C-alpha positions in Angstrom: -6.0 -18.8 -21.2 -7.7 -19.7 -18.0 -6.1 -17.2 -15.6 -5.1 -13.9 -15.3 -2.1 -11.9 -13.9 -2.1 -8.2 -15.2 -1.0 -5.0 -13.7 -0.9 -1.2 -15.3 1.1 1.4 -13.7 2.0 4.9 -14.5 4.7 6.7 -12.9 8.1 8.5 -12.8 11.7 6.6 -13.3 13.4 7.3 -9.7 17.0 7.2 -11.3 18.6 6.5 -14.6 18.1 3.2 -16.6 20.8 1.0 -17.1 20.8 -1.8 -20.0 23.0 -4.3 -19.7 23.2 -7.3 -22.2 23.2 -11.0 -21.4 25.9 -13.5 -23.1 23.4 -14.2 -25.8 23.1 -10.5 -26.8 19.8 -10.2 -25.3 19.2 -6.6 -23.7 17.8 -6.1 -20.2 17.0 -3.5 -17.8 15.5 -3.2 -14.5 14.0 0.5 -13.8 12.2 1.6 -10.4 9.3 3.4 -10.6 7.4 5.7 -8.2 3.4 6.1 -8.5 1.3 8.6 -6.6 -2.5 8.2 -6.5 -5.3 8.5 -4.1 -6.5 5.7 -2.2 -9.4 5.1 0.4 -8.1 3.8 3.5 -9.4 1.3 6.0 -11.3 3.6 8.0 -13.1 5.4 4.8 -10.7 8.3 4.7 -9.1 9.5 1.3 -5.4 9.5 1.5 -2.4 10.2 -1.0 -0.2 7.0 -1.1 3.2 6.5 -3.0 4.0 3.2 -4.2 7.2 1.9 -5.6 7.8 -0.8 -8.3 10.7 -2.9 -9.9 10.2 -3.3 -13.7 11.9 -5.7 -15.9 12.3 -4.5 -19.4 13.6 -7.3 -22.5 14.6 -6.7 -25.7 14.0 -3.9 -27.8 11.8 -2.3 -25.3 14.7 -2.3 -22.6 16.7 -0.6 -25.7 13.9 2.0 -26.1 13.7 2.9 -22.5 17.5 3.0 -22.0 17.8 5.9 -25.0 14.8 7.6 -24.3 14.2 7.8 -20.2 15.9 9.2 -17.5 15.3 9.7 -13.8 12.0 12.0 -13.5 10.7 10.5 -16.8 6.9 9.6 -16.9 6.0 5.9 -18.1 3.3 3.9 -18.8 3.8 0.1 -18.1 1.4 -3.0 -18.7 2.9 -6.2 -17.9 2.6 -9.3 -15.1 3.6 -9.6 -11.5 6.3 -12.1 -11.1 8.0 -13.3 -7.6 11.5 -14.7 -7.6 12.7 -17.1 -4.6 16.4 -17.5 -3.6 18.4 -18.8 -0.4 20.3 -16.1 2.0 23.4 -16.5 3.0 21.8 -17.7 6.4 20.1 -20.5 4.6 16.4 -18.7 4.8 14.4 -18.5 1.7 13.9 -14.7 0.4 11.7 -13.3 -2.1 11.3 -10.4 -4.4 8.2 -9.5 -6.5 8.6 -7.2 -9.5 7.0 -6.4 -12.7 7.6 -8.0 -16.1 6.8 -5.1 -18.8 5.2 -6.4 -21.8 4.2 -3.0 -23.1 5.4 0.3 -22.6 4.6 4.3 -23.5 6.7 6.9 -22.9 4.7 9.7 -21.7 6.8 13.0 -21.3 5.9 15.8 -23.0 7.9 17.7 -25.6 7.3 20.9 -23.7 7.6 22.0 -20.1 4.3 20.8 -17.9 4.3 21.8 -14.8 3.5 19.2 -12.0 0.3 19.1 -10.3 -0.5 19.0 -6.6 -1.2 15.6 -5.4 -4.4 16.5 -4.4 -5.2 17.7 -7.5 -8.4 15.7 -9.3 -6.4 14.9 -12.2 -3.0 14.5 -10.9 -0.9 11.5 -9.8 -0.4 8.0 -11.3 -1.8 4.4 -11.7 -1.2 1.4 -9.9 -3.7 -1.4 -10.6 -3.3 -5.0 -10.5 -5.5 -8.0 -11.3 -5.7 -11.4 -11.0 -7.9 -14.3 -11.7 -7.1 -17.5 -10.6 -7.6 -20.0 -7.9 -7.4 -19.8 -4.2 -4.7 -21.8 -2.5 -5.9 -21.9 0.9 -8.8 -21.0 3.5 -9.0 -17.2 3.7 -7.1 -16.3 6.7 -9.1 -13.4 8.9 -8.2 -11.4 11.9 -8.9 -8.4 13.8 -5.9 -5.3 13.9 -5.8 -3.5 17.3 -7.8 -0.8 15.9 -10.8 -3.3 15.5 -10.4 -3.5 11.3 -11.1 -6.9 9.7 -8.6 -7.8 7.6 -8.3 -10.9 5.3 -5.1 -12.5 3.7 -5.7 -14.9 0.6 -3.7 -16.9 -1.7 -4.2 -17.0 -5.1 -2.6 -18.9 -8.0 -2.4 -17.9 -11.5 -0.9 -19.9 -14.5 1.4 -18.8 -17.4 1.8 -20.7 -20.8 4.5 -19.4 -23.3 6.6 -21.0 -26.1 10.5 -20.8 -25.5 12.3 -18.9 -28.0 15.2 -21.1 -28.3 13.5 -24.6 -28.3 10.2 -23.8 -29.2 9.3 -26.1 -26.1 5.8 -25.1 -24.8 6.4 -24.2 -21.1 4.2 -23.2 -18.0 4.6 -21.9 -14.9 2.4 -20.9 -11.7 2.6 -17.4 -10.2 1.5 -17.0 -6.4 -0.1 -14.1 -5.4 -0.4 -12.7 -1.8 -3.8 -10.4 -1.5 -5.2 -8.5 1.3 -9.1 -7.2 2.0 -10.2 -5.0 4.5 -13.7 -4.5 6.2 -16.5 -6.2 5.2 -15.2 -7.4 2.2 -12.9 -9.2 3.9 -15.3 -10.7 6.2 -17.9 -11.9 3.5 -14.7 -13.6 1.5 -13.9 -15.4 4.7 -17.4 -16.5 5.3 -18.1 -17.6 1.7 -14.9 -18.8 0.1 -13.2 -21.8 -0.1 -9.6 -23.3 -1.3 -9.5 -24.2 -4.9 -12.6 -21.8 -5.8 -11.9 -19.2 -8.9 -11.7 -15.8 -7.8 -11.0 -12.3 -9.2 -9.3 -9.5 -7.9 -8.9 -6.1 -8.6 -6.4 -3.7 -6.4 -3.4 -2.1 -6.2 0.3 -3.4 -5.9 2.1 -2.5 -2.5 5.1 -3.5 -0.9 5.8 -3.1 3.0 8.7 -3.7 4.8 9.7 -4.5 8.5 12.7 -4.9 11.0 13.2 -8.5 12.4 14.0 -8.8 15.7 18.1 -8.9 15.0 17.6 -6.0 13.1 17.4 -7.6 9.1 15.2 -5.6 6.9 12.2 -7.4 5.3 9.8 -6.8 2.8 6.3 -8.3 1.4 4.5 -7.5 -1.6 0.8 -7.8 -1.8 -2.4 -6.9 -3.8 -4.4 -4.6 -1.8 -8.1 -5.8 -2.9 -10.8 -2.9 -3.6 -12.9 -5.3 -5.9 -13.7 -9.0 -5.6 -15.8 -11.8 -7.4 -16.5 -15.2 -6.8 -16.4 -16.7 -10.0 -17.8 -20.3 -11.3 -21.5 -19.8 -10.4 -23.8 -20.9 -13.0 -27.0 -18.8 -13.7 -29.9 -21.2 -13.5 -32.1 -18.4 -15.1 -30.1 -19.0 -18.3 -29.3 -22.5 -17.9 -30.2 -25.1 -20.4 -32.0 -22.7 -22.8 -34.7 -22.4 -20.4 -37.0 -19.5 -21.0 -38.8 -17.5 -18.1 -42.9 -18.5 -17.8 -45.0 -15.8 -17.3 -48.0 -15.9 -14.9 -50.6 -13.7 -14.0 -53.9 -13.7 -12.2 -56.9 -15.7 -14.3 -60.4 -14.3 -12.5 -62.3 -17.2 -13.6 -59.5 -19.6 -12.6 -57.7 -18.6 -9.7 -55.8 -21.7 -9.0 -54.6 -22.8 -12.7 -51.2 -21.4 -14.1 -51.2 -19.0 -17.0 -50.1 -20.3 -20.5 -46.1 -20.0 -20.9 -46.0 -16.5 -22.9 -43.6 -16.1 -26.2 -40.6 -13.9 -24.9 -39.7 -12.0 -27.8 -36.1 -12.3 -29.3 -33.5 -9.5 -28.4 -31.4 -8.4 -30.9 -28.5 -6.5 -29.3 -27.5 -3.9 -32.3 -25.5 -0.9 -31.7 -27.2 2.5 -32.5 -24.2 4.1 -34.3 -24.2 3.6 -37.9 -20.7 3.2 -39.7 -21.7 6.2 -42.2 -22.1 8.5 -39.1 -18.9 8.2 -37.8 -16.7 11.3 -38.2 -13.4 9.3 -39.6 
């Protein structure tokens, strides 16, 4: 694996799932999930934010969701982000971003549990997306009308898999739009270039707007809260180089001190197997 495209969601189904069968007998189901969580806005204020996700579930997982989930059911989803494209009636390119589920956990309790208020420290859901890939273009930076700095990034990730029917090895590239704010946005724009490898963690968010002709449009982006520039070698450890200790010699101040043997460090756990309670 040389890239990462991963998302985790905890939320509630907004409607009853409907499982359908494809011509080859494969089960598939699209579910809509609402996730509510606390976020820190561009101005530093904390806010409650709702996000909505379309999740596609395949095969046995789809059948389980159809049998045991209903509108209002709480669910955990682990999967990957996928954007589909098609041509609209007017000939314009259209896009829709959704989640392909790899793992699902049903979270409904067997007893009635009252929902906590959204402001509670232990209430809410989960919306965490991670991508590790390469920048597809130079970061675009601009200022909002309120004076906030914002950067738009394009990141490409790759996925390889084996076709279940033909056993053929296949590969596809997924393109992600990432938005960063404030000092993080400025540093990305200053220091990162097209083609460099980058890790981003944030939340998947869909925004909507209306075109001048009244048509509704949507865009799904990852709003970054953590970014790492990757691929830089740490010269301290390169080529097995060991640090050389130097100190002041009272007799010969201008001569370097001899190299000091650095003791080998053994990374051993303090936990002994016989101490474990299981």
